[in-house]
N, C-alpha and C positions, 0 to 999 in steps of 0.2 A: 333490449338494452336495460340493464338494471338502473333504477333511479338512484341518483347520488344520495349519500347518507347526509341528511340535513338535520341539524339539531338546533332548535331555537332556544337559547338559554334565557330569553326573557319569559318564556312560558314555563309553567310547571310541567314536569314530565308526567304524562298520563299513559297508562298501559292500554293496549288494544282491548276492546270489550271482552273478547273471549280468551284472553291470555293474561292472567294476573301478573303484576309487576314482580312479585317474588318468584313466580315460575319463570319469567323472562330472565331474571338474574341467574337462577339456578341452571338455566339452559346454556348460559355463556361459559366459555372456558374460564378457568381460575385466573389466568393472566388478565383477562378483560374485566372480571369482577373486582380484582384488586388494584385496578388502575388508579393512580393518585387523582384526587379531586381538586387539589390546590397545589401551587408551585412549592409550597413549604413541605408537602408530603413526598416530593420527588427525591429519591436517594441517589447518592454517588456522583452527582455533578456539581460539587461544591464550587468548582472554579467558575461556574456560570451562575449559580443560584444562591450563593451565600449572601446574607443580609448586606445591603449596600452595593451589590454588584449591578452592572448596567442593566441586564435583562429584567430582574425584579423591579428596578426603579421605573423602567419604561412601562412595564405592565401595570404597576400601581398607579401611574399617572395616565394610563391608556393613551400613550403618545408614541407608540411604536408604528413603524411602517411594515414593509414586507420582511420576513425572516426566513433564513435557510438553516436547517439543522442537519448537520453532517456527522455521521458516526455509525458504528457497527450495529448489527441487529440487536434488539432487546435492550438498548441503552437508555430509552426514555424519550425518543423523539416525538412519538404520537402522544404520549402522556403529557409532555410539556405543552404541546399545541392545544390539547383539550383543556388543560388547566388554565391556560391563558384565555381561551374563549369563555370558560366558566367565570373566571374572576372579572373579566371585562364585560360580562353579560352580552356577548356578541352572538350574532347568528353564525352558526358553525356549519360549514358545508365540507364534507369529506369526500375526496375523490381518490381512487387508486389509479395511477397512471397506466397500469397494465390493462385495466378494464375500460378506460375512458376513451373518448374520441372528440373530434372537433365539434360535432353537433351538440354533444352534451355540454362541452365548455361554453359554447355560445348561449345555450339555454340558461346555464348557471349565471353567467355574466349579465345577461339581460334581466334576470330576476333581481340581481343585486342592484342594477341601475334603477329598477322600479321601486326599490325599498331602501333608499340611501340611509334612512335613519336607523336601520337595523344594525349597521356596522358589520357587514358580512366579512367573516374570516374564511377564506378558501384554503383548506388544507389539502395539499396534494402529496400523497404518499408515493414513494419511489419516483420522485420527480425526474430522475435521470432517464426514465423510460419514455418521457415525452420527446418527440422529435422537434426539430427547429421550428416547424410551422406551428405546432401546438404551443410551444413556449412563446413564440412571437405573438400569438393571439392574445396572450395574457397582458402584454406590455401596455396597451392604452389604458386599460382599467386599473392596472397596478400604478401607472403613472398618475392617473387622476384620483386615486384613492377610493375608487368605487368598491374595490375589494382589497383587503389586506391579505396578501399571499403568505402562507407558511408552507414551505416546501421541506420535505424530509427525504434524505438520500443516504445510501450507504456508500456512494461513489464520490470521488473527488469532484466537487462542483466546478473546479477550474477546467476540467475536461468535458463535463457533461451538461453544464448549464450555459445557455447562450450569454455572451458577455453583456449585452444590454440588460438582460434580466438580472444577472449577477450584480451589476453595478447599482441596481435599484433596490438591492436587498442587503440586509445585515446578516453576515455569516457567523454562525456559532458552531464550533466543533465539540461534539460530545465524545467522551471516552468510554471504553468498556467499564462496566461497573466493578468496583473492588469486591472480592469474594465476601468480605465482612458485611458489606451493604446488602448483597444478595441474600446471605444467610439470615440477616435481620428481617428481611421481607418474608422469607420462607417461614421463619418463626411466627411472625404476625399472621400469616395466612393459615397456619395450623390452629391458631387460637381464635381467629375471628369467626364467630358463628353466623354473622349476618352475610358477609361477602366471601368469606374464606371456607375453610374446611372444619371449623370448630365443632360443627354439629356431629361429626364422626368421632370426635374425642380420641383421635390417633395422636400419639406422642412420639417424639424423637429427641435424642440428646443433641447438644450443640455441635459435637464433633461430626456427627453424621450430616447435619445440615451444612456445616462448613465444607465437608467433602463433596456434597452435591453441588454446592456453589462453585467450587473449584472446577468440577467436571464440566460446568456450563460456560466457562470461559467469558464471564462478564455479561452473559445474555440472560437478563432477568426473565424475559418471556419464556425462554426455554427451560429455565429452572423451575418456574411455577407450573408449567405444563408437565414437567417430569414429576414434580411433587404430587400433582393431582392424580396422575396415572398410578403412582406408587400407593397413595392413600386409598384410592378407590378400589385397588386390588386387594385390600386388607379388610378384615371384619372391623366393625365399630369397636372402639376402645383398645385396638391393637397398638403395638409398639413397633416403629420402624427400626429395622436392624441392618447392619452392614451387608448381610446376605441379600436383603431386598434391593440394596443399592448396587450390588454386583451385576445384576442383569443390565441395568442402565449403563454402568461403567463399561461393560463389554461392547455396547453399541455406540460408545462415544465417537463422534466424528470431529475432526479438527476443522475449524472454520478457515477455509482457504478457497478463494474464488479465483479460478484461472483467468488470466488476462485482466484482472481488476486490481484494486489497491493492495489487497493482501498478497497477491502474486508479486507485484513490484516492490512492496515494502520488505517482503521476506527475502527475495533474491538480493536486494540491496544490503540487508543485514548479513547475509551469507558472504557476499563479496567483501564487505568491509571487515568481517571477522577473519577471513583468509588473509586479506592484506595486512591486518593488524597482528598477524601471527598468534591468533587465539584458536587453537585446534578444538577446544571444548565448545566454544560458541559456534564455530563453523559446523561441527557435527550436529549440534542441536538444530540449527536452521536447516541443515541438509535433511535431517529426520523429519522436521515439520513439513518441508516441501514434498517429500516422498509420501508421508502419511496423507497429505492433502491431495495427492493424485497428480503432482507436477510431472511433466514429460521429462524423463531422465536425460534425453538428448539435449534438452534446453540447459539443464544443469551442467552437462559435460561441455557444451559450447562455452559457457561462462568460465569454466575451469581452463579451457584452452586460451581464452583471452587473458585470464589472470596470469597464465604462465609467461606471456610476453610482456604484458603491461606492468606487472608488479614484481615478478621474480626475475625475468630477463636473464641477463648475463651473470647474475649472482649464482645461478644454478642452471646451466644449459640443458640439464636433463629434464627440467620441468616441462618444456614444450613437447618433446617426443612422448613423455609419459602421459600427459593429458590428451594428446591426440590419440594415443593407443586406448585410453579410457573411453573416449568418444566412440571409437571404432568398436570397442567391446560392447558398449551399450546397444549398438545397432544389432549385433549378431547374437548376443546373449539374452537381452530382454530382462524384464522384471520377473521375479524378485531378486534373482542372482546379481543383476547389474547394480543393485544397491551396494554390494561389497566393493565393486570396482569404483563406484563414485566415492565411497568412504576412503578407499586407498588413495585416490587422486586428491581428495580434499585434504587429508592429513598431510600428504606430501607438500601441497602448495602452502598450507597453513604453517608448516614447520620449516619451510625452505628459507634461506637468506633472501632478502628482498632488495631489488634494484629497479627503479623506474627510469634508468638512464636511456633505454631505447625509446620510451615514451617522450622524454624530454628532448632527446636529440632529433626525433622526427618533428616535434612541435617547433623546435628552433629552426630547422631546415625550412619548414612551411612558412615561418615568419619572415625569414630572410628572402625567400622567393617572392613573398607578397610585398615587402617593403623596399627592396633594393632592386636595381636593374638586374635582369637575368644575365648570368655570365655565359659567354660563348664557350664551347668546348675548345681547350687549347689545341693548337695545331699538332703537336706530337701525339695527342691522344685520339685524334680522329681516325676513322676507318680509312685504310688506304686501298681498299678493293676497288677495281675498276680504273680505266684509263684516266678519266677526268680527275679522280681523287689523286692519282699519282702525279698528274700534270700540275695539280695545285699543291703538291708536296705534303699531302696529308700523311701524318705519321712520322715526318722527318724530325729527328732529334729525340725520338722515344728511346728511353733507356730500359732495356729488358731486365726486370728486377732480379731474375735468377742469376744474373752475371755478377751480382754484388753480394758482399758478406751480409748474412741474415736477411737477404732480399731487400735491402734498403739502398736505393739508387741515389737518393737525394733529390729526386725529381718532384716538382709540385704538380698536383693533379687538379688544381683550380687556378684560374688567372689571378684571383685575389684570394689567398688562403683564408679559411674560416675555421673557427673552433666551435663545432656544433655538439660534439659528443664529449661529455666529461664522465669518466668512469667512477663508479662508487667504490667503496672499500669493503663491501660485504661479499663473503663467499668467494667463488671463483673469480669474480670481477676484480678483486684485489690484485690477482696475478696479471690481469689485462692492464691495469694501471701501471704496474711495474714494467711490463713489456713496452707499453707506449712511451714511457719515460726513457727507456733504453734506446728505442728507435729514434727518438728526438735527438739524443746525443750522437748517434751514428750518422743521422742525416746532417747534423751540423758539421761533423768531421768530414764527411764526403764533400760537402759544399765549401769547406774552408780552403783558401789557397795553399798549395803545396809550398813548403819552405825549401 
């Protein structure tokens, strides 16, 4: 088992005897060398770190407890944790939840109890990877203040962090970095001869750095790693060109984690775009899901649900079309099934909308829950069998086809209810007219003859 990464910020950093400090820095990836040393150097998280904000005030006074940083990769979670430890001169112990185990945690916590004056900050990267037992092990020492936990996660803490630990921590959400902020750091890395790539004297215009930043989707670590690869592949004093960037652009991958936040957020945006009748947005989110490797059958199932939930009777063809799309995805497969999903998506996004089926079902469930359950009226009961006939089941039933427009005037509930209210969009407008006509006929059939 590898020893945890422990950095004592009270002591001066001293290199290993046979490995000079400059060589150590040169051996690190560019993203590690360019890591901010103070909170004021962190870019792109102004909503958390601008002067006067809560987090900088807590750090300045060294009065913070446990913290949870939640955000996408490369947005600065680790950088902020290390900057906090540096500014508060705390002992910094870094653990990766993928590599750690209970025995290592016990050792770290015991060491923190033996040195309470050091003010240990325990930084756990990928905290969501810890199971319940591992998270519970932290609780007593977090509660007593033996360690101050800083957890970093790309996953929603509400789903992956135990409620007792979550309640003892202050949650901060970090956002993907703006392209302008990423491009600024790339420019600084090209010029910095001590920590960056300045010694190679490679230059690049602002547009190329901005393009690289856009390709990296707000992930500064990825952008710096890409820049390092591009620069090291050129001779000293060269100029980065768009042709150099094309290789990286061809290998670009969309950040999309199946069954995680990106999956749920993107399908939510897709559904709401279809519901909101925005075909352009719907197609964008569809393309993102497909580029990210989403199961096409999952998308097709959501379209089938949309057909009933949000289009409904405004366009009765939406349901059979989306069911056909789902079936087509099964026997066609990718990449051709993308066309089928695009077809169904555009149909749903541009169809008239009605949620009357959703509302009617919800109202029926509400009445069943809140009011006494109505018995089946005697004329509507099944009359099969001797016992049913003896109890006069079906007596008084009026056969609808014996009456004009099939309206007999009969009630089909003991206490009539209004659960379905038709909308006026698309085909459902005709249903509204038809129901109004039938109400008039029913009243005429039931009125006394003169």
